[in-house]
C-alpha positions in Angstrom: -0.8 17.1 12.6 2.4 15.2 11.2 3.2 11.7 12.6 6.4 11.4 15.0 9.4 9.6 13.6 9.3 5.6 14.2 12.0 3.8 16.0 14.7 2.4 13.8 14.9 -1.3 13.0 18.6 -1.5 11.9 21.8 0.3 11.1 20.4 1.8 7.8 17.2 3.2 9.3 19.2 4.2 12.4 21.5 6.4 10.1 18.4 7.8 7.9 16.4 8.9 11.3 19.4 10.5 12.6 19.9 12.3 9.9 16.4 13.5 9.8 16.5 14.8 13.3 19.3 17.2 12.0 22.2 15.2 13.4 25.7 15.3 11.3 27.2 12.1 10.1 27.5 10.0 7.0 24.9 8.2 5.5 25.6 4.6 4.5 26.7 4.1 1.1 25.5 2.0 -2.0 27.7 -1.1 -0.8 26.0 -1.0 2.7 22.6 -0.9 1.1 23.4 -3.7 -1.2 23.9 -5.9 1.8 20.4 -5.3 3.1 17.7 -7.6 2.8 15.4 -6.1 -0.1 12.1 -7.0 1.9 13.5 -6.7 5.3 12.6 -4.2 8.1 15.4 -2.1 7.8 15.5 -1.3 4.2 11.8 -0.9 4.0 11.5 1.3 6.8 14.2 3.4 5.2 12.1 3.8 2.2 9.0 4.4 4.1 10.2 7.2 5.9 12.0 9.0 3.2 8.7 8.5 1.0 6.7 10.0 3.7 8.6 13.1 3.3 6.8 13.6 -0.1 3.4 13.3 1.8 2.7 14.6 5.2 6.5 14.6 6.7 7.2 13.9 10.3 7.0 16.2 13.4 10.2 18.2 14.1 11.6 17.3 10.7 12.9 20.1 8.5 10.7 20.3 5.4 13.9 20.8 3.3 14.8 17.2 4.1 12.3 16.4 1.1 15.1 17.4 -1.5 18.0 17.0 0.5 20.8 15.6 -2.0 22.4 13.2 0.5 19.2 11.7 1.7 18.0 11.3 -2.0 21.3 9.6 -2.9 20.5 7.1 -0.3 17.1 6.7 -1.6 18.1 6.1 -4.8 20.4 3.2 -3.9 17.7 1.5 -1.6 14.9 1.7 -4.6 17.6 0.1 -6.8 18.0 -2.6 -4.1 14.2 -3.1 -3.7 13.2 -2.7 -7.4 16.0 -5.1 -8.6 14.8 -7.8 -6.4 11.1 -7.1 -7.1 11.7 -7.6 -11.1 13.8 -10.8 -10.0 10.9 -12.2 -8.0 8.0 -11.3 -10.1 6.9 -13.8 -12.6 7.0 -12.5 -16.2 3.5 -12.2 -17.9 3.3 -12.8 -21.6 1.0 -9.7 -22.0 -1.1 -7.4 -20.4 -4.2 -9.5 -20.9 -2.8 -12.6 -19.4 -1.9 -10.7 -16.2 -5.2 -9.0 -16.2 -7.0 -12.2 -16.7 -5.4 -13.7 -13.7 -7.2 -10.8 -11.5 -10.5 -11.6 -12.8 -10.5 -15.4 -12.2 -11.2 -16.1 -8.2 -10.1 -19.6 -6.8 -13.2 -21.8 -6.2 -13.5 -21.3 -2.1 -10.8 -20.7 0.2 -7.3 -21.6 -1.2 -5.8 -21.6 2.0 -3.8 -18.3 1.2 -6.5 -15.7 1.4 -6.5 -13.4 4.3 -9.9 -11.9 3.5 -11.4 -15.7 3.3 -9.7 -16.4 6.6 -10.9 -13.5 8.5 -14.7 -13.9 6.7 -14.7 -17.7 8.0 -12.9 -17.8 11.2 -11.5 -14.4 12.0 -11.5 -13.1 15.3 -12.0 -9.4 16.5 -8.2 -9.0 17.4 -7.4 -10.3 13.9 -9.5 -7.8 12.3 -8.2 -5.1 14.5 -4.6 -5.8 13.6 -5.5 -5.8 9.7 -7.1 -2.5 9.9 -4.2 -1.1 11.9 -1.7 -2.4 9.5 -3.5 -1.6 6.6 -4.0 2.3 8.0 -0.7 3.3 6.9 -2.0 3.1 3.3 -5.7 3.7 3.8 -5.4 6.8 5.8 -3.8 8.4 2.6 -5.8 6.2 0.2 -5.4 7.2 -3.3 -2.6 9.9 -2.8 0.2 7.6 -4.2 -1.8 6.8 -7.4 -2.3 10.7 -8.0 1.4 10.9 -9.1 0.5 9.3 -12.3 -2.1 11.8 -13.4 0.3 14.4 -14.9 2.1 11.3 -16.7 -0.9 10.4 -18.5 -2.7 11.9 -21.7 -6.3 11.6 -23.3 -8.4 8.7 -22.3 -6.3 7.4 -19.7 -5.8 10.8 -17.8 -9.7 11.4 -17.9 -10.5 8.1 -16.8 -7.9 8.0 -13.9 -9.2 11.6 -12.8 -12.7 10.2 -12.7 -11.7 7.4 -10.4 -9.7 9.5 -8.2 -12.7 11.8 -7.8 -14.5 9.0 -6.3 -11.9 8.1 -4.1 -11.5 11.6 -2.7 -15.5 11.7 -2.0 -16.7 13.2 -4.8 -16.2 16.7 -3.6 -17.5 16.0 -0.1 -14.8 15.8 2.7 -16.7 13.3 4.8 -16.9 10.7 2.2 -13.1 10.6 1.0 -12.2 7.3 1.4 -9.2 8.0 3.8 -11.9 9.7 6.2 -14.2 6.6 5.7 -11.1 4.4 6.9 -10.6 6.5 9.8 -14.3 6.3 10.9 -13.8 2.5 10.7 -10.8 2.5 12.8 -12.7 4.6 15.5 -15.6 2.1 15.4 -13.1 -0.6 16.3 -11.4 1.7 18.9 -8.2 1.9 17.2 -6.2 5.5 17.2 -7.1 7.4 14.0 -3.7 9.5 14.2 -2.0 9.4 10.8 1.0 7.2 10.9 0.1 5.9 14.7 0.8 2.4 14.1 3.9 2.7 11.9 6.2 1.1 14.6 3.8 -1.8 14.8 3.5 -2.7 11.1 5.9 -5.5 9.7 8.2 -5.1 6.9 5.8 -7.0 4.4 3.1 -4.3 5.0 5.3 -1.6 4.4 6.8 -3.1 1.1 3.3 -2.8 -0.3 3.0 0.7 0.4 6.6 1.6 -0.7 5.7 -0.2 -4.1 3.3 2.5 -4.7 5.5 5.5 -3.8 8.3 4.1 -5.7 6.1 3.6 -8.9 4.5 6.8 -8.4 7.4 9.2 -7.8 9.3 7.9 -10.9 8.0 8.9 -14.3 9.7 5.8 -16.1 7.6 3.4 -13.9 4.3 5.1 -14.5 3.0 1.8 -16.7 3.8 0.0 -13.5 1.8 2.1 -11.4 -1.1 1.9 -13.8 -0.7 -1.9 -13.4 -0.6 -1.6 -9.5 -3.6 0.5 -9.6 -5.4 -2.1 -11.8 -4.6 -4.8 -9.5 -6.0 -3.0 -6.5 -9.3 -2.0 -8.3 -9.9 -5.2 -9.9 -9.4 -7.5 -7.0 -11.1 -5.1 -4.3 -14.8 -5.9 -4.5 -14.7 -9.6 -3.8 -12.3 -9.0 -0.9 -13.9 -6.0 0.4 -17.3 -8.1 0.3 -15.6 -10.8 2.6 -14.2 -8.1 5.0 -17.5 -6.4 5.4 -19.2 -9.9 6.2 -16.2 -10.5 8.8 -16.9 -7.3 10.5 -20.6 -7.7 10.6 -20.0 -11.3 12.0 -17.4 -9.8 14.5 -20.1 -7.0 15.7 -18.5 -4.1 14.5 -20.4 -1.1 14.2 -22.0 0.5 10.8 -19.0 2.8 10.4 -16.6 -0.3 10.2 -18.8 -1.9 7.8 -19.3 1.2 5.7 -15.8 1.3 4.3 -15.8 -2.0 2.7 -19.5 -1.9 1.7 -18.6 1.4 -0.3 -15.7 -0.5 -1.8 -17.7 -3.3 -3.1 -20.0 -1.0 -5.1 -17.4 1.6 -6.1 -14.6 -0.5 -7.2 -17.0 -2.8 -9.2 -17.4 0.3 -11.5 -13.7 1.4 -11.1 -12.6 -2.0 -12.5 -14.4 -1.7 -15.8 -12.8 1.9 -16.2 -9.7 0.9 -15.1 -9.5 -2.0 -17.9 -11.0 -0.5 -20.8 -10.2 3.2 -20.2 -6.9 3.6 -18.1 -5.0 0.7 -19.5 -6.9 0.7 -22.8 -5.9 4.4 -23.2 -2.4 4.1 -22.0 -1.6 1.3 -24.4 -3.3 3.0 -27.3 -1.0 5.9 -26.3 2.3 4.1 -25.2 2.1 0.6 -26.6 5.9 0.2 -25.3 4.5 0.1 -21.7 2.8 -3.1 -22.0 5.3 -4.8 -20.0 5.7 -2.3 -17.2 1.8 -2.5 -16.8 2.1 -6.3 -16.6 5.0 -6.4 -14.0 3.0 -3.7 -11.7 0.1 -6.1 -11.7 2.2 -9.2 -11.0 4.3 -7.6 -8.6 1.6 -6.3 -6.6 0.4 -9.8 -6.4 3.8 -10.9 -5.3 4.2 -8.5 -2.4 0.3 -9.0 -1.2 1.3 -12.7 -1.1 4.2 -12.2 1.0 2.1 -10.1 3.3 -0.7 -12.9 3.4 1.7 -15.7 4.4 2.8 -13.6 7.2 -0.5 -12.9 8.5 -1.9 -16.2 8.2 1.2 -18.1 9.6 0.8 -15.7 12.7 -2.8 -15.8 13.3 -3.0 -19.7 12.9 -0.5 -19.8 15.6 -2.4 -17.8 17.7 0.2 -15.0 17.8 0.1 -11.4 16.7 1.4 -10.4 13.3 2.3 -7.1 14.5 5.9 -5.9 15.8 4.2 -4.5 19.0 0.8 -4.7 20.7 -2.2 -2.3 19.9 -4.6 -3.2 22.9 -7.7 -4.7 22.9 -9.6 -1.8 22.6 -11.6 -2.0 25.8 -9.6 0.6 27.9 
C-alpha cells in the first residue's frame, strides 16, 4: 500500500503537494528555492516527497509524476540548494584513508553527543519509540537507496556491493529482509508498521539524512559520494547497534525488537571489512579520481547525523518530544 501525502511545511512544499494532487498552478522558481533554509522543514519535505516518487509513490498520485518535467526542474533547484550547503558545511578530508580512519575510532565512553550512548545509559521507552519511529522513514526501505549505485560500479566494487545488499535483503528469505525485521521491531514497540506512517512526525534533520541517500543514489555523478555514505553507515553500525540492542533489553522490549539490532551487530561487522577493502578499494582502483567524492560522502554523513543527534538530545534532555507530533504511548 502506498503512503498518503503528508501535510505541507511551508509554501514550497504546499505548491509541490498541490501539483502532486493534480491541481494546476505554477511551481516556485529557482529564486524562491534559493531563499529556503537548506536543512529546513519546507525544503527537506519537498525533496523527500519528490524522491519518494522513485520508490513507492503516494496514494492517489499519478505515477506519471515521477518524470514530470516541471517537478524535475523544481527538484533540481532544491537539490542544488541542499547539495551546495552540504558541500560548504562539510569539513574537507585530505584523503579517503583519513575519512575512513575517523570512523574506526570510537570516543572512550560517552562524549555527550551520541544518541545511542544516551539511550543505552538513560533512555526511556518513550524516547526509544520516538527514535524507532523517526528512523522508520529509512529502515522500512533499508538498502533501497544504495541499490542505485550498483549499475554504476564495475568489477570488485560491484561484486562486493551486491554481496552486501544480498544480506540486506534477507539472503533470499523474505522474513529476513532488514526492512521486514525493522517492521517487526516496530510492532514489538506498539508502533504502526505502515510504510511512511510517521512522515508527518519526523523532523527536518531526519528527513535530510534520508534525502542525502536518494540525492547521491539518483545521480551517477555522485556515485562516489554514495559509496562513502554506505561506508559510513556500515562501519559505524556495529557499536551503535550493540548499544541500541542493550537499550531495548533494558527497557523491556520483546525479542523482535532486539533482533533487528542484534542482526546488525553481526552482519555489519562483516560488511565493514568488505566495504573498506572491496567496495571502496575496488572503486578507487577503477576510478581513483572519485577519492574526494568518497571522502565527502563519509564526512557529510557525519555532519547530517550530528545535526540529528543534537536535535534529539536537546529535546530529550529537556523532557520534550523530538517529533513534530505525538505518536502515542503504545498502550491503547
